[in-house]
N, C-alpha and C positions, 0 to 999 in steps of 0.2 A: 133224400137230403142232398142238396147241391154242394159242389166243392167249396163254394164261397161260405156256405153254412158250416162245413167242417173246419175251415180255416178260422172262422169267427169263434167257433166252439173251442178250438185249441188255444187261441189267444186269450179267451175268457178263463179257461181252466188252468193253463200253464203259466202261472205268475209267481214271482219270487216272494218268499215270506221268511222272516227271521224269527226263529223260535216256533214252538208248537202253535198251530193256528187258532186254537180256542182261547188261550190266554191273550194272544195277540189281537184277536177280534174284540175281546173285552177292552183291551188298552186302546184300540182304535175308536170304539164307540165312546170311551171316556174322553179321548182327545178331542173328538168332535163336540161333545157336550161342554167341555171346558171352553172351546172357542165360542160356542153359543153364549155361555154365561159371561165370558169376558174377564173373569177373575177366578182365583182359587176359591173353591167352595168351602163352606163350613162342614157340609155333610154330603157324602156320596151314597146313594142307595142303588145297588145293582140287583135287579130281579132277572134271573135267568133260568133256562130250562135245565132239567136234570143232566142231559148230555153235556152241556157246557160245564156244569159243576164237576161231573165225572172226569172230563178231559183236562180240567185245569188243576185239579186237586193234587196230582202226584208228579207234575212236571215242573222243572226249574225254569223260571222266566229268564231269558237270555240277558247277560250283562249284569246279573245280580249276585252271582256267586252260588247261592243256594236258596233263594227266596221262591216261594210257591204261593199259589192261591189266587182267587178272584180279586180279593182286596188288594194284593200286591199289583196285579195287572192293571186294575182300575186306577189306583193311585199313581202309578208310574205313567200311565197314559195321560192322566190329568196334569201332572206337574212338569212332564218333559216330553210327552209324545208329540210327534209331528204327523198330524192327521193326513196331510198331503201324501205321505209315504205309504198309507194304507197298511198292508201286512208287514211292512218294514218300519212301522210307526215308532218302535223303540230303538232304532238303529243308532241314535245319537245320544243315548243316555250316558251320564257321567257317574263316577263314583260318588260325587257329591249328591247327585239325584238319588242314588240308591240309599245313601245315609239319611237323607231327608225323608224318603219314602218309609224307611224303617220307623222313624219318629211318628209319622202320620198313621202308620199301621198300628203302632202301640197305643196311639190316642183313640183308637176305634173310630177314626174318621169315616171309614167305609163300612156299611152294612150290606150283607149279602142275603138275598131271599130266594128260595126256590119257587118258581112259577110253574104251575101245572096246566095241562090242556092247551098247550101252545105247540108251535113247531119244535122239533127236536133241536134245532139250532135257533135259539131265541135269546136276545140280550136287550134289556131295558135299563138304561143308565139315567138316573135322576140326580141332579146336583142342585143344592140350595145354598144361597148366601143371603142371609137376612130375608127380605121380601122378594128377592130375585131367584129365579129358577131356570133350569134348562133340562130338557129330556131328549134322549136319542134312543130310538128303537131300531134294532138290527135283526133281520130274520132271513132264514132260508139259505143264505150263503154268508161267508165270513166278512164280507164288506158291504153287504146289501142293506143300506139304511132305508127303512120304509117310513120313518116318521121322525121329525124334529119339532121341538116345541120350545118357545121362549116365553117365560112369564105367563104360562097358561094359554098362549096363542100359538096355533099350529103354523109353523113356518113352511114345512114340507110334508107331504104325505102321499104314499103310493102303495099299491099292492106289489109284493115281491113276485118276480117272474121265475117260474120253474126252469130247471135246466132244459135247454133246447132238445137234448137227446132224451126222450121219454117214450113211454109205451104207446103214445098216440102216433109216433112216427113209424112208418113202414120201412124198416131196414133190417139187415141181418149181419151176422158176423162176416159173411162173405162180402157183403157190401163194403164193410170197413176195410177188408183186405184189398178189394178192388180200388177203393179210394186211395189207399196207401200206395198202391202200385202206380197210380196215374196222377197223383197230386203234384202240383207245381211247387217243388221244394223251395224255390227262391222266395216264395211268398210267406214261408213260415220258418226259414232257416235261422233267422235271428233268435226266435224263441227256442228252437232246438239247440242252438249253440250255447245259449245261456243255461239250458237244462243240463247239457253235457258238462259245462265248466263248473257250475255251482254244485251240482249233485255229486260229481266226482271229487271235487275239492273237500267237501265235508266228509265224504267217505274216507278219503285219505287221512283227514284229521282224526277220525275215529280209530283208524288203524295205528296211527303214530302215537297217540296219547291216551290217557286213561279217562274213560267216561262210563258211568253207569255200571253195568255188570260185565262190560268188555266182551260182548258176544262176538263181535267181529274179530277182535284180536285172538280170542280163543279158537275160533274156527281156522284162522290163518295158521295158528300153531300146529294144528293137526290136519292141514290141508293136503300134504304130500304133493303139492303143486298141481292138484286137480283144478282145472278151470271152473268146473261146476262149484266146487267148494269156495274157490276164490271169489267167484261172482256172488255167492251167498254171503260170504264174509264181508265184502266191501259194502253190500247193501245194508247188512246188519250194523256195520260200523258207522255208517251215516246216521242211522237211528240212535246208536249209542251216543254219538256226539250231540245230536239235535235234542234228545231227551235230557241230556246232561247239561244243558245250558249254553252250548256252543253258540257263538254270535255270528257264525257264517250263515248266509242265506241259503234257502233251498227252493227250487222250482217245484211247486206242488202239483198234485193231480187229485181231482175230486175234492178239493178243499183241504187236502192233507199233505204235509211234508213227508211223512213216513211212506205214504202211497206214492208220492212223487219220486222218492229215492228208490223204492222197490221196483217201480215200473221202468226205471231208466238205467240204473247202475249195472244190473246184470247184462243188459243189452250192450252197453258200452264196453264192458269187460270182454264179452264174447266177440264183439267186433274187433277189438284189439287182438285177441287170440287168433281169430280167423283171418286177420289182415284184409278185411273187406274194404270196399271203397267208401268214401264219406257219404256219397249219395245213397248207398245201400243202408248204411247206419241210420241216416236221416229217415228213410222210409220205414225201417224197422221200428224206430222210435215213434213215428206217427202211428203205426199199427199198434204198438204196445200201449201207448197212451189211450188210443181210442177204444181198445178192448177193455181196458180197466174202467174207463168212463162209462162204457156201455153196461158192464155188469153192475157197477155201483149206482148208476143213475136211477134205477127202479127201486132202490132201497132208500136212498136219501144220503145226504152228507154225513149225518150222525145217526147211529143206531147201535143195537147190541151186536150186530154183525161186524166182525173185524174186517176192515177195508183192505188190509194187506193180502187177504185171500183173492179179491178181485185184481189187485195190483200184481200179484204173483202170476195169475193167469195171463195178464197182459204182458208181463216181462218174458215169460217163456214162449208166448205166442210170438213176441218179437224175436226171440232167439230162433224159433222155428223159421221165421222169415229169413234170418241170416243164413240158415242152412238150406234154404230153398225147399223146405218141406211143403208137401201138397196141402191144399185146403182140407182134405180129409184128415190128414195127420194133425193139423192145427185144431180142427173141431174135436177130434178124439182126445187130444191133449187137454183142452179146456174142460171137456166133459169129465175126464178122469180126475182132474184137479178138483172141480166143484163137487164131484161125487165123493171125494175123500175128506176134504177139510172145511166144508161149509159150516160146520158147527163151532168153529173158533169164535169165541166171544170177545167183544171189546169191553174191557173193564177199566177204561181210562188210559190217558197218555202217561207213559212212565217208562222206566228202563227195560221192562220185560217186552216192550213192543219190538225191540231188536230181535229177541228170541223168536217171536211170532213171525217176523219177516224171514228169519233163517229157516224155520220149520215150514212155512208156506211155500217158499221157493223150493225146498227139498221135495215137497209133495208135487209141485208143478213139474219139476224135472223128472220125477218118477212117472208122472202122467204122460210125459213125452216118450219115455222109454217104453212104457206099455203100448202107446200108440204105434211106435215104430215096429213093435212086434205083432201088430194087428189086434191088440187087446183094447177093449173099451167097455165101460159099464153100460149095460143095456137098458132100454126103455122099461120103465116099471120097477127098476131096482132103485129103491129109495126115491130121490128127487129127479132122477134122470128121465128126461122127456123123450119124445119121438125124434127130436133133432136138437142140435146144440142151442138154437134160439129158444125152443120150448123149455129146455133145461134152465136157461138163464131166467126166463120168466118165472119158473118155479122158485128160483133163488130169490128173485125180487119179493115174492109173496112171503117166503120164509123170513127174510131180513126185515121187511117193513111191517108185516102183520104178525107172523108167527112168533117173532122174538120180541114183540112189544112188552109183554109181561116180564120176559127175561130182563129187559132193560130196566124196568121198575125195580125188580128184585136186586139187580146189581147195584143200583143207586142206593137202595136202602142199606145194603150191606156195607157199602163204602162210607156212607154217612155215619152209620153206627160205629164203624171201625175207628173213625176219627174222633168220637166222643170220649 
C-alpha cells in the first residue's frame, strides 16, 4: 500500500461527527431524503439493520436533552438536518426544532422496521407525501449512500466500496509502523490537528461536567496522578460526554466516535507527559489510528465485537511509539491485549461504553507491561497465531463470523427489554 493510499485512507476515516454515528447516519439519510422529496412528508419509514437499531436505542441524540431512538434521529434529520454537513448533520438544530420533533414523534409520523439479511450497517429511509415519495439507502459506512429514488424513479445507484484496508491487501503491522515513521506529516497534519483539538476538548468536557455514569471523573478521583490512569480517564470521559448528548464534535475512527476518542486521547495525554515533539506525536497518532483501522477492518464497521478493543490496541501501540519501544515490544503488546479482551461484546451505544474504554485501555497497558518483561501469549493459546498478523486475522474471523449469532441474540434481548 503506497503512502498516498495511507493518506487517502486516513482522510476517509478520520472525519468529524457530532453525536453517536449511528443515529447521526439515520439523520443524514433522512435529511437527504427530505431534500429529494422537497417538502415535509406525511410519513417516514426507516428500515434498518439490527446493528443500527442496537446502537441507536440507548444513546441520546445531541442537542435534544434526553431524546433517543431511530424515530427521533430520522425526524430531526428531516425537519432541520443539513445534509451537506454529513456526520454533523444536526449541528444547527434549535430548541424549537426539538419541540416540533417531539410533536411529530408523538403523532407516530415515523415507523421503524428491522431489516434482515443485509449489511450490518444498512439504513433505508422512505418518505411519502400524497402521491410523491423519496427513498435513500445507505450501506457499509455511515455516509455511503448507494441509492436514491424519487417518485419510483432511480436518481442514483452504486455498489458500496469496502474499506481500502482489507484482507486482500498484503501488508503487516510492521508495514504500518514503517509508514508512520516515513509519512510526510505535512500532508495529513490538518486532520491530526483536528483530531487532537476536538477529541481532547470533549474529553475535558466529560471531566468537568456530569454525563452518563461519570466513568472518567471517577477514575480521576482515584488516579493518584498516575499518567496511565489519567490517560484512561480522559478517554472514558470523552465517551461519557458523547454518549450523554454533548454537542461537541469528535474525529472518528472506523466509523466510531468512541473508537476515535480511545485511539487518540491516551496518545495525546502521554505525549504531554513525556514532553515529546509535535512531530513525534503526529507520527504516534498516525500509527495508533492505522493499527486500530487494521484490526477493525476485517470485522466490519458494526458487529458484536466491541470496537474499543481494537482502538485500545491502537492507542497503546501509539504510546509504545512515543516510548521508542521496539517492533517486537509493540507486536507483543497487541498480542497480549487481543489475547485478553477480545471477548468484550458490543451491546449498543450507551453510557457503559465509557467503562469498556477504561477497561480495554487497562488491559492494553497491562499487555505492554507484560511485553516489557518478555512475556507474551504463545501460538496456539486461544486465538494467538504464529505472528501478530495471524493473530489479527483470527480476530477478524471471530468478530465477523464467530460472533454473528451473538449479535442476533444481543439484538433479541435488547428489543425484548424495550417491550
